[in-house]
Wavefront OBJ file of the C-alpha trace (Angstrom):
o trace
v -6.751 18.219 18.768
v -5.672 14.980 20.039
v -6.700 12.802 17.012
v -4.757 15.266 14.587
v -1.745 14.415 16.932
v -2.284 10.919 16.570
v -2.766 11.291 12.648
v 0.743 12.765 12.767
v 2.069 9.726 14.601
v 0.442 7.535 11.898
v 2.202 9.501 8.965
v 5.387 9.232 10.565
v 4.773 5.540 11.411
v 4.010 4.824 7.729
v 6.997 6.828 6.602
v 9.546 4.697 8.597
v 7.445 1.478 7.717
v 9.105 -1.564 6.051
v 7.598 -0.373 2.624
v 9.718 2.724 2.923
v 12.788 1.571 4.342
v 12.832 -1.885 2.488
v 10.365 -2.673 -0.218
v 10.221 0.347 -2.205
v 14.175 1.385 -2.144
v 15.125 -2.531 -2.590
v 16.643 -1.779 -5.979
v 19.128 0.915 -4.632
v 21.288 -2.005 -3.462
v 21.232 -3.954 -6.771
v 24.587 -2.602 -8.067
v 26.431 -2.909 -5.049
v 25.538 -6.292 -3.868
v 25.583 -7.948 -7.299
v 28.992 -6.701 -7.716
v 30.259 -8.002 -4.525
v 28.783 -11.294 -4.554
v 28.686 -11.998 -8.527
v 24.709 -12.525 -8.431
v 22.943 -11.825 -11.668
v 20.309 -9.092 -11.736
v 17.559 -11.354 -12.222
v 18.575 -13.416 -8.852
v 18.753 -9.943 -7.082
v 15.011 -9.225 -8.569
v 13.997 -12.736 -7.657
v 14.351 -11.898 -4.027
v 12.117 -8.968 -4.240
v 9.351 -11.439 -5.725
v 9.956 -13.440 -2.279
v 9.666 -10.285 -0.375
v 6.386 -9.324 -1.774
v 4.951 -12.942 -1.491
v 5.968 -13.060 2.204
v 4.386 -9.475 2.693
v 1.214 -10.557 0.968
v 0.807 -13.641 3.145
v 1.287 -11.645 6.378
v -1.281 -8.752 5.796
v -4.261 -11.167 6.890
v -1.889 -12.255 9.945
v -1.073 -8.606 10.365
v -4.912 -7.831 10.552
v -5.405 -10.505 12.925
v -2.782 -9.441 15.319
v -4.124 -5.866 15.515
v -7.738 -7.067 16.420
v -6.160 -9.623 18.995
v -3.262 -7.688 20.706
v -4.149 -4.154 19.709
v -2.614 -1.936 16.952
v -0.097 -0.213 19.088
v 1.360 -3.499 20.502
v 1.477 -4.816 16.865
v 3.311 -1.638 15.886
v 5.649 -2.124 18.527
v 6.605 -5.748 17.749
v 6.739 -4.934 13.953
v 8.939 -2.120 14.575
v 11.405 -3.911 16.798
v 11.351 -7.162 14.709
v 11.224 -5.401 11.311
v 14.121 -2.926 11.827
v 16.332 -5.577 13.502
v 15.746 -7.983 10.770
v 16.445 -5.319 8.111
v 19.686 -4.514 10.060
v 20.618 -8.097 9.843
v 20.709 -8.104 6.160
v 24.020 -6.334 6.705
v 25.249 -9.760 7.876
v 24.695 -12.034 5.048
v 27.137 -13.900 3.044
v 25.207 -15.830 0.823
v 22.251 -15.604 -1.592
v 19.881 -18.025 0.386
v 20.621 -16.219 3.296
v 19.676 -12.798 1.567
v 16.251 -14.374 0.652
v 15.424 -15.714 4.000
v 16.387 -12.658 6.105
v 14.745 -10.298 3.551
v 11.627 -12.379 3.603
v 11.740 -12.127 7.726
v 12.252 -8.394 7.635
v 9.333 -7.965 5.458
v 7.041 -10.148 7.112
v 7.818 -8.731 10.695
v 7.692 -5.450 9.439
v 4.019 -5.972 8.047
v 2.782 -5.755 11.639
v 3.568 -2.144 11.533
v 1.886 -1.250 8.301
v -1.573 -0.490 7.018
v -3.825 -2.475 8.908
v -2.449 -1.344 12.124
v -2.136 2.221 11.238
v -5.535 2.389 9.625
v -7.130 0.785 12.410
v -5.803 3.342 14.691
v -7.027 6.216 12.143
v -10.418 4.281 11.914
v -10.983 4.608 15.734
v -10.578 8.372 15.649
v -11.965 9.795 12.178
v -15.199 9.161 10.383
v -16.383 12.726 9.276
v -12.882 13.211 7.962
v -11.929 9.599 7.422
v -10.828 9.796 3.727
v -8.402 12.597 4.365
v -6.997 10.845 7.359
v -6.261 7.649 5.704
v -4.700 9.976 2.773
v -2.314 11.680 5.093
v -1.436 8.530 6.903
v -0.654 6.622 3.765
v 1.334 9.748 2.361
v 3.950 9.051 4.708
v 4.858 6.120 2.690
v 5.867 8.457 -0.145
v 7.579 11.029 2.038
v 9.496 8.007 3.444
v 10.526 6.580 0.446
v 11.907 9.956 -0.605
v 13.941 10.487 2.471
v 15.152 6.849 2.940
v 16.296 6.467 -0.623
v 18.394 9.610 -0.339
v 19.825 8.223 3.086
v 20.535 4.598 1.428
v 22.277 6.248 -1.535
v 24.581 8.408 0.568
v 25.297 5.531 2.972
v 26.187 3.219 -0.250
v 28.493 5.809 -1.734
v 30.328 6.531 1.485
v 30.579 3.284 3.690
v 28.852 0.560 1.361
v 25.719 -1.134 1.344
v 26.114 -2.876 4.830
v 26.461 0.603 6.597
v 23.182 1.375 4.514
v 21.075 -1.388 5.827
v 21.996 -0.709 9.634
v 21.614 3.081 9.264
v 18.358 2.862 7.477
v 17.010 0.451 10.223
v 18.291 2.464 12.879
v 16.777 5.679 11.762
v 13.478 3.804 11.217
v 13.617 2.374 14.883
v 14.434 5.602 16.592
v 11.595 7.695 14.469
v 9.108 4.789 14.786
v 9.508 4.507 18.726
v 9.176 8.209 19.103
v 6.160 8.588 17.141
v 4.775 5.507 18.968
v 5.523 6.735 22.194
v 4.703 10.479 21.974
v 1.728 10.675 19.597
v -0.069 7.544 18.879
v -2.953 6.575 20.951
v -5.733 4.089 20.576
v -9.389 5.301 20.915
v -11.288 2.211 22.356
v -14.267 4.192 22.992
v -16.794 5.997 20.822
v -15.618 8.433 18.099
v -15.019 11.946 19.026
v -18.210 14.467 18.638
v -16.663 16.309 15.871
v -16.150 13.053 13.834
v -19.664 11.417 14.227
v -21.759 11.195 11.076
v -24.730 9.668 12.628
v -26.769 10.573 15.362
v -26.591 7.082 17.090
v -23.572 6.290 19.036
v -20.821 4.185 17.144
v -18.827 2.018 19.488
v -16.155 -0.076 18.882
v -18.419 -3.315 18.701
v -20.134 -1.734 15.496
v -19.908 -3.418 12.368
v -19.128 -7.124 10.963
v -16.964 -9.643 11.994
v -14.185 -11.175 9.430
v -16.416 -14.258 8.831
v -19.573 -11.876 8.232
v -17.659 -9.885 5.922
v -16.318 -12.710 3.954
v -19.736 -14.308 3.387
v -20.959 -11.199 1.997
v -20.705 -10.469 -1.983
v -19.643 -6.861 -1.277
v -16.396 -7.989 0.158
v -15.395 -9.839 -2.967
v -16.829 -7.360 -5.275
v -14.442 -4.600 -3.543
v -11.229 -7.010 -3.372
v -11.630 -8.037 -7.098
v -12.018 -4.798 -8.180
v -9.081 -3.379 -6.361
v -6.982 -6.537 -7.548
v -8.015 -5.657 -11.187
v -6.454 -2.043 -10.731
v -3.312 -3.296 -9.213
v -3.251 -5.715 -12.008
v -3.584 -3.338 -14.576
v -1.182 -0.827 -13.223
v 1.838 -2.986 -11.913
v 2.642 -4.824 -14.762
v 2.980 -1.528 -17.093
v 4.599 0.298 -14.500
v 7.347 -2.386 -13.868
v 8.263 -2.504 -17.754
v 7.518 1.150 -18.501
v 11.369 2.006 -18.928
v 11.597 -0.848 -21.527
v 8.293 -0.086 -23.060
v 8.909 3.391 -23.789
v 12.564 2.868 -24.870
v 11.065 0.284 -27.415
v 8.955 3.025 -28.890
v 12.024 5.279 -29.450
v 11.495 7.654 -26.327
v 14.826 9.236 -24.837
v 16.355 8.259 -21.775
v 16.073 11.603 -20.475
v 12.158 11.663 -21.237
v 12.023 8.069 -19.747
v 13.206 9.421 -16.723
v 10.918 12.484 -16.582
v 8.072 9.894 -17.137
v 8.937 7.619 -14.013
v 9.412 10.838 -11.911
v 5.705 11.808 -13.163
v 4.520 8.485 -11.954
v 5.539 9.096 -8.596
v 4.065 12.918 -8.754
v 0.746 11.455 -10.015
v 0.875 8.817 -6.901
v 1.419 11.497 -4.284
v -1.441 13.887 -6.243
v -3.754 10.897 -6.270
v -3.469 10.441 -2.357
v -4.076 14.075 -1.790
v -6.851 14.287 -4.142
v -8.396 11.051 -2.891
v -8.311 12.365 0.586
v -10.147 15.787 -0.277
v -12.741 13.908 -2.212
v -13.649 10.877 -0.310
v -15.379 12.834 2.516
v -17.273 15.307 0.212
v -18.607 12.843 -2.702
v -19.617 9.305 -3.067
v -16.558 7.131 -3.325
v -17.917 5.608 -6.363
v -17.271 8.659 -8.139
v -13.985 9.045 -6.731
v -13.122 5.494 -7.873
v -14.611 6.139 -11.270
v -12.368 9.099 -11.871
v -9.242 7.401 -10.864
v -9.817 3.983 -12.344
v -10.935 5.491 -15.520
v -8.071 7.587 -15.519
v -5.889 4.615 -15.206
v -7.267 3.099 -18.380
v -7.116 6.376 -20.178
v -3.430 6.581 -19.296
v -2.826 2.861 -20.784
v -4.371 3.645 -24.023
v -2.595 7.215 -24.444
v 0.710 4.811 -24.106
v -0.552 2.716 -26.912
v -1.398 5.553 -29.001
v 0.813 8.346 -28.547
v 3.981 7.754 -26.502
v 4.916 11.542 -26.860
v 2.222 11.786 -24.160
v 4.009 9.402 -21.792
v 4.270 11.978 -19.056
v 0.507 12.602 -19.109
v -0.197 8.725 -19.201
v 2.217 8.205 -16.448
v 0.376 11.095 -13.919
v -2.902 9.308 -14.548
v -1.439 5.654 -13.824
v 0.406 6.989 -10.774
v -2.830 8.449 -9.702
v -4.671 5.237 -9.740
v -2.187 3.218 -7.945
v -1.805 6.360 -5.309
v -5.677 6.198 -4.607
v -6.125 2.712 -4.552
v -5.126 1.839 -0.929
v -6.805 4.952 0.549
v -9.962 3.980 -1.264
v -9.984 0.569 -0.124
v -9.359 1.542 3.571
v -12.455 3.944 3.172
v -14.761 1.500 1.756
v -14.086 -1.326 4.164
v -14.422 0.917 6.837
v -17.861 2.266 5.672
v -19.225 -1.036 4.596
v -18.029 -3.160 7.504
v -17.777 -0.829 10.333
v -15.024 -1.069 13.274
v -15.389 -4.312 14.879
v -13.037 -6.168 12.878
v -11.748 -3.569 10.604
v -7.998 -4.730 10.500
v -8.738 -8.255 9.800
v -11.122 -7.221 6.986
v -8.649 -4.785 5.426
v -5.696 -7.050 5.870
v -7.230 -9.929 3.989
v -8.551 -7.445 1.278
v -5.221 -6.201 0.951
v -3.653 -9.441 0.363
v -6.259 -10.157 -2.297
v -5.668 -7.130 -4.200
v -1.518 -7.219 -4.070
v -1.578 -10.973 -5.043
v -1.755 -9.243 -8.514
v 1.888 -7.836 -7.871
v 3.125 -11.585 -8.108
v 1.316 -12.333 -11.519
v 1.159 -8.849 -13.420
v 4.669 -7.963 -13.792
v 5.792 -11.539 -14.745
v 2.672 -11.962 -17.081
v 3.416 -8.641 -19.112
v 7.075 -10.009 -19.331
v 5.767 -13.432 -20.718
v 3.313 -11.729 -23.193
v 6.259 -9.528 -24.533
v 8.609 -12.369 -24.754
v 5.973 -14.289 -26.974
v 4.762 -11.445 -29.255
v 8.102 -9.173 -29.210
v 5.802 -6.454 -28.394
v 3.744 -4.834 -25.433
v 0.859 -3.803 -27.691
v -1.448 -6.556 -26.499
v -0.792 -5.487 -22.731
v -1.426 -1.886 -23.791
v -4.804 -2.467 -25.621
v -6.132 -5.221 -23.186
v -5.083 -3.989 -19.827
v -7.353 -0.810 -20.123
v -10.423 -3.310 -19.776
v -9.418 -4.119 -16.278
v -10.261 -0.749 -14.607
v -13.388 -0.519 -16.493
v -14.688 -3.941 -15.054
v -13.515 -2.620 -11.659
v -15.747 0.250 -11.745
v -18.505 -2.064 -12.701
v -17.892 -4.334 -10.057
v -17.861 -1.181 -7.395
v -21.165 0.142 -8.632
v -22.722 -3.314 -8.042
v -21.509 -3.409 -4.357
v -23.385 -1.908 -1.482
v -21.156 0.539 0.600
v -23.423 1.052 3.537
v -23.998 -1.159 6.426
v -26.818 -2.046 8.755
v -26.308 -0.049 12.090
v -27.067 -2.560 14.741
v -29.460 -1.662 17.794
v -27.461 -0.931 20.919
v -28.812 -4.243 22.397
v -27.438 -6.081 19.430
v -24.105 -4.513 19.638
v -23.871 -5.194 23.385
v -24.455 -8.813 22.784
v -21.871 -9.090 19.733
v -18.827 -11.273 20.925
v -15.346 -9.897 20.637
v -13.776 -10.688 17.267
l 1 2 3 4 5 6 7 8 9 10 11 12 13 14 15 16 17 18 19 20 21 22 23 24 25 26 27 28 29 30 31 32 33 34 35 36 37 38 39 40 41 42 43 44 45 46 47 48 49 50 51 52 53 54 55 56 57 58 59 60 61 62 63 64 65 66 67 68 69 70 71 72 73 74 75 76 77 78 79 80 81 82 83 84 85 86 87 88 89 90 91 92 93 94 95 96 97 98 99 100 101 102 103 104 105 106 107 108 109 110 111 112 113 114 115 116 117 118 119 120 121 122 123 124 125 126 127 128 129 130 131 132 133 134 135 136 137 138 139 140 141 142 143 144 145 146 147 148 149 150 151 152 153 154 155 156 157 158 159 160 161 162 163 164 165 166 167 168 169 170 171 172 173 174 175 176 177 178 179 180 181 182 183 184 185 186 187 188 189 190 191 192 193 194 195 196 197 198 199 200 201 202 203 204 205 206 207 208 209 210 211 212 213 214 215 216 217 218 219 220 221 222 223 224 225 226 227 228 229 230 231 232 233 234 235 236 237 238 239 240 241 242 243 244 245 246 247 248 249 250 251 252 253 254 255 256 257 258 259 260 261 262 263 264 265 266 267 268 269 270 271 272 273 274 275 276 277 278 279 280 281 282 283 284 285 286 287 288 289 290 291 292 293 294 295 296 297 298 299 300 301 302 303 304 305 306 307 308 309 310 311 312 313 314 315 316 317 318 319 320 321 322 323 324 325 326 327 328 329 330 331 332 333 334 335 336 337 338 339 340 341 342 343 344 345 346 347 348 349 350 351 352 353 354 355 356 357 358 359 360 361 362 363 364 365 366 367 368 369 370 371 372 373 374 375 376 377 378 379 380 381 382 383 384 385 386 387 388 389 390 391 392 393 394 395 396 397 398 399 400 401 402 403 404 405 406 407
């Protein structure tokens, strides 16, 4: 029972993470802030690029912090620093200050994000690891929905400055309560109900970060996930404009965007249900080829855009859960947060290139057709890379494990 309460705490924690309170709802502040300061929409959007860059740069650092000081301390620091920095955005009076404070909020908040919460989940779950990772990461989707509503109401009633303060305060209170009441680290062996193997798997089982980086498997997995993020993020950002160019009505476009979110949530749930029962290669193949099919559907028949959005959303929703699962299976517990942090940074670097690259292609050819017919190749290549990677790891003898130094 203890492990399920811990999982509930991780779900809450991910729901109040910087992704749910700032990164995803960021666009809700656009109209109010650009109107007050006279910024262009391009200037406002550029801030999100800086925020994304800071988050990507911090993910390996967050993984290192988790392994160095422990996930609960990392979460505490990330919660306090991230929420206070988010609230401080309400004090900005200039564009440079907006960029700096937003980046500080994103970077410090990364200490209470995937590496920390997934490390806690990894310490308690093995037999139900796929389900547990999916439940934890689903907190982001639920949190985005809740905070989007809160931010919208606060902006309408009291202005954008109050919205930053209110969202930061709610996130801080809920996050600290979940951390205090529910989240506990498991520094010992896995619970009996979660063991898949006869031998004991202690906290020193697995590969160090250096050992993981020297394997071809780490890079095959990381590049595969990068290709999936690249193929999905560019079309997703440009989706409203892409559909409008093809004559799709504004009402249908809104339904397509909603279908993208539904597909993402459904992808997380389905991934969690499948990963513990079938090979992760099968799960990855289903969702990644589904992404390729969704992009092809957009190219061939825009009237099926809702189906395409569900398929594309499913891949983006499943990608982080699959990554967390396979890194745990392949490299074990000894440096899980570090390894996951670096892998996430590699994969999410596509977010800096794909949306811009997609826009450059459109500006040059005045059409998205080249994107829609070439990007489907990327998830297919990702499936091939995964098929070449090894998913199991050697289990060290007890004597070897005891001699392994702390990471």
